[in-house]
Backbone bond lengths (Angstrom), bond angles and torsions (degrees), N, CA, C in turn:
res aa  C-N    CA-C-N  psi(-1)  N-CA   C-N-CA  omega(-1)  CA-C   N-CA-C  phi
1 M - - - 1.456 - - 1.530 108.24 -
2 R 1.310 116.12 138.57 1.458 120.23 179.52 1.516 109.97 -70.43
3 A 1.337 115.68 149.34 1.466 121.85 -176.72 1.522 112.23 -66.00
4 D 1.344 117.83 -27.81 1.453 119.19 -177.41 1.532 113.01 -76.04
5 V 1.346 117.72 -21.08 1.469 120.89 179.34 1.525 111.29 -66.56
6 P 1.368 119.87 -49.60 1.459 118.66 177.30 1.530 112.59 -61.24
7 C 1.320 117.25 -37.08 1.475 120.19 177.68 1.521 110.24 -62.66
8 F 1.341 116.22 -44.54 1.453 121.67 178.90 1.529 109.98 -59.13
9 C 1.337 116.32 -47.46 1.475 121.04 -179.62 1.528 111.36 -64.31
10 A 1.321 115.91 -40.42 1.467 119.63 179.48 1.527 110.85 -64.16
11 L 1.322 116.69 -40.04 1.463 120.05 178.50 1.526 111.45 -66.20
12 I 1.332 117.45 -39.27 1.468 120.26 177.71 1.528 109.50 -62.48
13 T 1.342 115.61 -45.91 1.460 120.58 -177.65 1.522 111.55 -64.55
14 S 1.324 116.34 -47.07 1.462 119.55 -175.01 1.522 113.07 -75.40
15 S 1.320 117.71 -33.02 1.461 119.46 -176.14 1.525 112.56 -93.99
16 K 1.307 116.58 -16.73 1.465 122.31 -176.67 1.536 110.54 56.08
17 S 1.335 114.21 30.95 1.460 120.78 179.29 1.522 107.86 -136.57
18 F 1.298 115.65 143.85 1.460 119.55 177.47 1.529 110.52 -89.32
19 L 1.314 117.15 -26.44 1.450 122.70 -176.68 1.534 112.67 -70.11
20 L 1.331 117.15 -42.21 1.471 120.87 -178.62 1.531 112.16 -59.71
21 P 1.333 120.07 -48.63 1.468 119.19 178.56 1.526 113.22 -61.98
22 I 1.324 116.89 -37.79 1.461 119.66 178.61 1.525 109.93 -63.56
23 L 1.334 115.89 -43.89 1.457 120.50 177.97 1.526 111.05 -62.44
24 A 1.328 117.41 -44.02 1.469 121.63 -179.01 1.523 111.17 -63.80
25 V 1.323 116.98 -46.08 1.466 120.40 -179.97 1.528 109.74 -64.80
26 T 1.330 117.36 -40.02 1.466 121.10 177.61 1.524 110.95 -60.25
27 L 1.329 116.68 -44.03 1.468 120.24 178.95 1.518 111.49 -63.99
28 V 1.328 117.05 -40.68 1.469 120.51 178.87 1.520 109.96 -64.42
29 L 1.325 116.48 -45.10 1.460 119.67 179.33 1.522 111.56 -65.40
30 A 1.311 117.09 -38.67 1.466 120.45 178.79 1.522 111.09 -67.64
31 G 1.324 116.71 -36.01 1.463 120.75 179.32 1.509 113.00 -79.06
32 G 1.324 117.33 -16.86 1.463 121.62 -178.16 1.511 113.89 -55.21
33 P 1.357 118.02 -51.39 1.462 118.90 178.91 1.528 113.21 -59.37
34 A 1.346 116.67 -37.08 1.477 118.97 179.40 1.522 110.16 -65.04
35 V 1.341 116.03 -42.72 1.465 119.82 178.62 1.521 109.45 -65.39
36 L 1.336 116.49 -43.22 1.453 120.82 178.60 1.516 110.73 -62.47
37 S 1.349 116.37 -42.22 1.449 120.85 178.51 1.522 110.90 -61.61
38 S 1.315 115.96 -45.68 1.456 120.76 179.39 1.522 110.58 -61.70
39 T 1.328 116.29 -43.89 1.469 120.89 179.30 1.511 110.34 -64.39
40 C 1.332 116.37 -45.27 1.461 120.96 180.00 1.526 110.11 -61.12
41 S 1.338 116.67 -46.29 1.459 120.81 -179.93 1.522 110.99 -62.84
42 T 1.329 116.85 -44.99 1.457 120.62 179.69 1.517 110.84 -62.35
43 D 1.334 117.00 -44.34 1.460 120.41 179.00 1.523 110.82 -62.61
44 K 1.339 115.88 -43.27 1.469 119.99 -179.86 1.530 110.56 -63.45
45 I 1.318 116.73 -43.37 1.468 120.47 178.98 1.521 110.46 -64.05
46 D 1.332 117.22 -47.04 1.460 120.33 179.25 1.520 111.29 -58.33
47 T 1.338 116.35 -44.74 1.459 120.43 179.61 1.520 110.58 -63.56
48 S 1.337 115.97 -46.00 1.467 119.95 -179.47 1.520 111.20 -61.62
49 L 1.325 116.42 -44.41 1.463 119.56 -178.87 1.517 110.94 -62.78
50 S 1.314 116.67 -43.10 1.459 118.25 -178.22 1.517 110.97 -70.08
51 N 1.322 117.12 -27.60 1.456 119.76 -177.24 1.518 114.67 -82.93
52 D 1.313 118.75 -35.51 1.456 117.29 -175.42 1.524 114.74 -125.15
53 L 1.309 119.40 -45.79 1.462 119.12 -176.35 1.527 112.95 -74.04
54 N 1.300 117.01 -20.76 1.465 118.60 174.52 1.517 111.77 -77.48
55 N 1.334 116.79 -11.66 1.457 120.03 177.81 1.530 109.46 -145.33
56 I 1.314 115.02 65.92 1.464 121.82 -177.70 1.527 110.83 -58.68
57 N 1.310 116.94 -41.10 1.459 120.82 -178.11 1.526 111.45 -57.57
58 E 1.326 116.92 -50.15 1.472 120.64 -179.15 1.520 111.55 -67.34
59 T 1.305 116.89 -42.67 1.460 121.04 -173.93 1.521 113.00 -75.91
60 Y 1.320 117.74 -43.61 1.458 120.34 -169.44 1.529 115.74 -116.39
61 L 1.299 118.69 -16.12 1.463 118.18 -173.94 1.524 114.45 -109.33
62 K 1.308 118.30 -25.06 1.464 120.39 -179.45 1.515 112.86 -90.07
63 Q 1.323 117.12 -25.17 1.456 121.46 -176.87 1.529 109.79 -77.24
64 K 1.324 116.10 136.63 1.468 121.29 178.16 1.527 109.97 -58.85
65 D 1.313 116.52 140.78 1.463 124.32 177.44 1.530 113.10 60.47
66 S 1.322 116.19 34.20 1.459 120.24 174.09 1.517 108.54 -132.53
67 C 1.320 116.16 157.99 1.456 119.77 -179.86 1.525 109.73 -162.70
68 F 1.324 115.44 164.47 1.459 122.83 179.42 1.523 107.30 -139.12
69 W 1.335 116.80 129.76 1.453 121.35 -179.55 1.520 109.85 -124.53
70 V 1.330 115.44 151.60 1.460 120.77 171.62 1.526 108.02 -124.38
71 A 1.314 115.58 151.57 1.463 122.08 173.63 1.519 106.69 -108.03
72 E 1.330 115.57 132.32 1.467 120.39 -179.28 1.526 110.14 -119.59
73 V 1.305 114.86 146.34 1.461 122.64 170.87 1.521 106.07 -131.42
74 D 1.324 116.08 119.25 1.468 122.03 -178.41 1.525 112.53 52.42
75 G 1.338 115.63 41.04 1.465 120.60 176.70 1.523 115.23 79.19
76 V 1.327 117.26 4.60 1.463 121.62 179.81 1.531 108.61 -109.03
77 V 1.322 117.01 130.25 1.456 120.62 176.85 1.526 108.42 -70.70
78 V 1.339 115.14 122.21 1.462 120.06 -177.78 1.525 112.42 -118.25
79 G 1.324 116.73 -8.40 1.457 119.74 179.79 1.505 111.03 -161.24
80 M 1.332 114.67 164.66 1.455 119.65 178.13 1.518 109.38 -155.22
81 V 1.322 114.72 159.86 1.457 122.57 173.17 1.526 107.27 -159.56
82 A 1.303 115.56 154.37 1.462 121.16 178.29 1.515 108.45 -140.93
83 C 1.316 116.31 166.56 1.459 119.84 170.49 1.519 109.14 -148.23
84 L 1.302 114.11 151.71 1.461 124.30 -179.26 1.523 108.19 -140.58
85 P 1.337 117.50 160.21 1.464 117.99 170.43 1.528 109.71 -59.60
86 A 1.314 116.94 135.51 1.464 121.27 179.85 1.526 109.47 -70.57
87 E 1.320 116.18 130.62 1.466 120.90 -176.50 1.526 112.78 -62.20
88 N 1.319 117.53 -41.28 1.469 120.43 -174.17 1.520 114.08 -104.78
89 A 1.333 116.74 9.42 1.470 120.23 179.99 1.528 108.27 -144.94
90 P 1.322 117.05 88.52 1.473 120.47 -174.04 1.524 115.55 -59.85
91 A 1.328 118.74 -20.05 1.468 121.15 -179.88 1.524 112.09 -89.42
92 C 1.345 116.91 8.79 1.460 120.40 -173.95 1.521 111.79 -131.58
93 L 1.325 114.79 155.21 1.457 121.15 167.37 1.519 107.34 -105.87
94 E 1.319 116.16 154.94 1.461 120.47 -179.35 1.522 110.36 -112.81
95 L 1.317 115.99 126.30 1.458 122.21 175.04 1.525 107.77 -75.02
96 K 1.330 115.99 130.50 1.460 121.90 -177.58 1.525 108.93 -133.30
97 R 1.309 116.48 156.57 1.463 123.57 167.52 1.519 115.64 61.56
98 M 1.325 117.82 26.94 1.466 119.70 177.22 1.523 108.40 -65.34
99 S 1.320 115.30 123.28 1.463 119.98 179.75 1.524 109.14 -157.62
100 V 1.330 115.52 136.89 1.465 122.08 174.26 1.520 106.65 -133.40
101 R 1.331 116.20 133.09 1.468 119.74 178.10 1.521 109.96 -53.89
102 R 1.316 114.75 140.15 1.463 121.58 -175.13 1.531 112.03 -52.46
103 T 1.328 118.04 -42.32 1.468 120.79 -176.73 1.532 113.07 -71.84
104 Y 1.325 117.89 -9.98 1.461 121.33 179.82 1.524 112.36 -111.43
105 R 1.319 117.48 9.19 1.460 120.60 179.45 1.525 110.58 -75.84
106 R 1.309 115.03 159.94 1.470 124.08 -179.86 1.531 111.65 66.46
107 M 1.332 115.55 28.44 1.467 120.88 176.50 1.529 111.21 -117.09
108 G 1.322 117.37 6.34 1.458 121.20 179.53 1.525 114.32 88.84
109 I 1.315 117.48 2.52 1.470 120.56 -178.20 1.525 111.01 -66.74
110 A 1.321 117.44 -46.60 1.471 120.63 -179.53 1.531 110.62 -63.46
111 K 1.321 116.84 -39.21 1.464 119.63 177.90 1.524 110.79 -63.43
112 A 1.324 116.21 -42.01 1.471 119.98 178.76 1.534 110.18 -63.25
113 L 1.329 117.03 -40.69 1.464 120.32 178.45 1.527 110.58 -65.31
114 C 1.330 117.45 -40.54 1.474 121.31 176.84 1.524 110.94 -61.52
115 R 1.328 115.89 -44.66 1.474 119.74 179.06 1.528 111.13 -63.18
116 T 1.328 116.98 -36.45 1.465 121.11 178.48 1.521 110.64 -61.48
117 V 1.328 116.51 -45.00 1.470 120.48 178.94 1.524 110.40 -65.30
118 A 1.333 117.79 -42.30 1.468 121.00 179.69 1.525 110.95 -62.18
119 E 1.326 116.94 -43.78 1.470 120.05 179.72 1.522 111.31 -66.02
120 F 1.317 117.40 -42.89 1.468 122.53 176.60 1.532 109.72 -57.55
121 T 1.320 116.00 -44.26 1.469 121.66 -179.31 1.522 110.64 -65.55
122 R 1.316 116.93 -45.72 1.471 122.41 179.43 1.527 110.92 -61.42
123 E 1.338 116.86 -45.82 1.472 121.33 -178.62 1.530 111.94 -59.70
124 R 1.315 117.26 -27.55 1.454 120.84 -179.25 1.521 112.63 -92.41
125 G 1.332 116.66 2.72 1.456 120.88 174.47 1.517 115.49 82.05
126 F 1.325 117.85 15.74 1.465 120.13 178.04 1.525 109.71 -81.43
127 A 1.330 115.81 152.13 1.461 121.67 -175.07 1.521 113.31 -78.92
128 A 1.354 117.43 -28.03 1.461 118.38 -172.43 1.527 111.33 -161.39
129 V 1.340 112.82 163.50 1.467 121.40 171.66 1.524 106.47 -109.36
130 L 1.317 116.44 132.96 1.461 121.95 175.03 1.518 108.94 -111.04
131 L 1.321 116.70 156.83 1.461 120.74 172.37 1.511 108.81 -158.01
132 V 1.314 115.27 158.97 1.458 122.07 177.17 1.518 107.78 -127.57
133 T 1.338 115.68 133.43 1.457 121.36 176.40 1.518 109.01 -137.78
134 S 1.297 116.33 168.51 1.460 122.50 -177.53 1.523 110.78 -87.30
135 V 1.326 116.86 152.13 1.461 120.03 177.00 1.521 111.72 -64.90
136 V 1.325 117.60 -22.51 1.462 119.53 179.74 1.531 112.15 -82.80
137 A 1.314 118.23 -11.99 1.465 121.89 179.21 1.528 109.34 -86.51
138 T 1.318 115.77 68.13 1.461 120.42 -174.33 1.530 113.03 -66.22
139 D 1.326 117.54 -34.79 1.470 119.47 177.16 1.529 110.26 -64.61
140 A 1.314 116.50 -40.91 1.470 120.52 178.47 1.527 110.27 -64.15
141 Q 1.321 116.94 -43.17 1.468 120.25 179.22 1.526 110.68 -59.37
142 K 1.337 116.43 -44.56 1.465 120.22 179.73 1.532 110.30 -62.61
143 L 1.328 116.88 -43.83 1.467 120.50 177.76 1.524 110.69 -56.74
144 Y 1.334 116.23 -52.67 1.464 119.54 -176.43 1.526 111.39 -62.31
145 E 1.313 116.87 -42.03 1.462 119.43 179.14 1.528 111.23 -65.65
146 D 1.343 117.48 -38.49 1.469 121.05 175.80 1.534 111.33 -64.19
147 M 1.326 117.10 -29.09 1.466 121.69 -179.82 1.531 112.17 -84.12
148 G 1.333 117.49 0.02 1.461 121.15 176.79 1.518 114.98 99.94
149 Y 1.311 118.15 2.34 1.461 120.59 177.53 1.521 109.12 -69.77
150 K 1.316 116.45 142.43 1.465 122.64 177.56 1.522 109.27 -111.32
151 K 1.321 115.37 136.02 1.463 121.09 177.07 1.521 107.93 -69.95
152 I 1.342 116.62 124.78 1.469 117.92 -179.16 1.526 112.99 -110.14
153 R 1.326 117.49 -22.50 1.468 118.11 174.54 1.521 110.42 -169.72
154 E 1.319 114.75 158.55 1.461 122.87 171.95 1.514 106.69 -120.70
155 F 1.324 116.08 143.62 1.462 119.53 179.54 1.524 109.89 -153.32
156 V 1.319 115.26 155.07 1.457 122.05 179.06 1.522 108.17 -87.55
157 I 1.339 116.18 140.15 1.469 120.51 176.61 1.520 107.90 -52.67
158 P 1.319 118.15 130.54 1.462 119.77 -173.81 1.539 115.25 -71.80
159 E 1.328 118.63 -17.44 1.457 119.98 179.45 1.528 109.70 -66.98
160 L 1.326 116.69 156.58 1.462 122.61 -176.94 1.523 112.11 -54.64
161 A 1.331 117.35 -47.21 1.472 120.15 -179.06 1.526 110.67 -60.55
162 G 1.317 117.17 -39.45 1.461 120.98 177.95 1.509 112.05 -64.13
163 K 1.322 116.48 -39.17 1.466 120.41 178.67 1.522 110.88 -67.87
164 I 1.325 116.73 -41.78 1.462 120.86 -179.83 1.523 110.13 -61.31
165 M 1.341 116.19 -43.85 1.469 120.71 -177.27 1.519 113.01 -86.45
166 N 1.342 116.40 -6.45 1.456 121.56 -175.19 1.528 110.20 56.08
167 F 1.355 116.36 43.51 1.460 122.64 -177.89 1.521 108.24 -75.78
168 T 1.321 116.14 111.13 1.454 122.07 -171.44 1.520 112.10 -100.60
169 L 1.314 115.05 139.08 1.459 123.22 175.22 1.523 108.75 -113.69
170 I 1.325 115.17 156.71 1.462 121.47 178.81 1.529 107.91 -122.07
171 E 1.318 115.57 132.86 1.466 120.64 175.38 1.526 108.47 -103.04
172 Y 1.331 115.25 132.70 1.465 122.44 179.37 1.524 109.52 -118.15
173 R 1.335 114.46 156.86 1.465 121.00 178.18 1.526 108.89 -138.98
174 L 1.332 115.09 133.83 1.460 121.94 173.07 1.523 107.12 -113.51
175 D 1.326 116.49 108.70 1.459 120.32 178.01 1.520 108.92 -78.12
176 L 1.324 115.81 135.88 1.455 122.34 -177.42 1.518 109.71 -111.48
177 Q 1.311 116.73 142.69 1.450 120.97 173.24 1.513 107.47 -94.03
178 R 1.309 114.83 128.09 1.470 119.12 175.98 1.518 107.98 -86.68
179 E 1.331 114.83 149.89 1.464 118.81 -179.97 1.518 110.23 -59.87
180 G 1.333 114.68 132.41 1.464 119.88 178.17 1.517 113.42 81.74
181 K 1.346 118.24 -5.53 1.459 120.89 179.71 1.517 107.79 -132.66
182 S 1.305 116.05 153.51 1.450 119.44 171.67 1.510 107.97 -116.81
183 E 1.293 115.55 134.69 1.467 120.94 -177.17 1.494 109.52 -98.27
């Protein structure tokens, strides 16, 4: 028996109303995706942090054609960005971990970090920078589009929770011109 059935029956019995249990179950069901989204996001963040930011040296500094940068203001780290070879596009590097503290946004820090990744990518002879962001990260989307990135596809997170919530990601590409060549 599903857990919500006994709750529904208990609410009918205790409230002597049919409307209250329907309202309660509706609220629980409506809140379910938000709780699932929060859990999914928290799990994804925890996994990501343990996999790469807990070992920046191994993930971003030892691997060929990868790097990790921080932006500082008065000795305080206020932003970061990284890049790695793109797994599914050998001619590209992938921008990862773009983040600027909320109180330091709209000061050009994110743009400077984006330009740093583009220059690093160009210097190594790669054709483009790729990145993936969430549809809910509208400020990030605007930044990338202002920097010349083109949206190349949208897709739902392949994990079950992502499919249930229809959590959509956007992939962007910044094509780079190499010196002496036009792409």
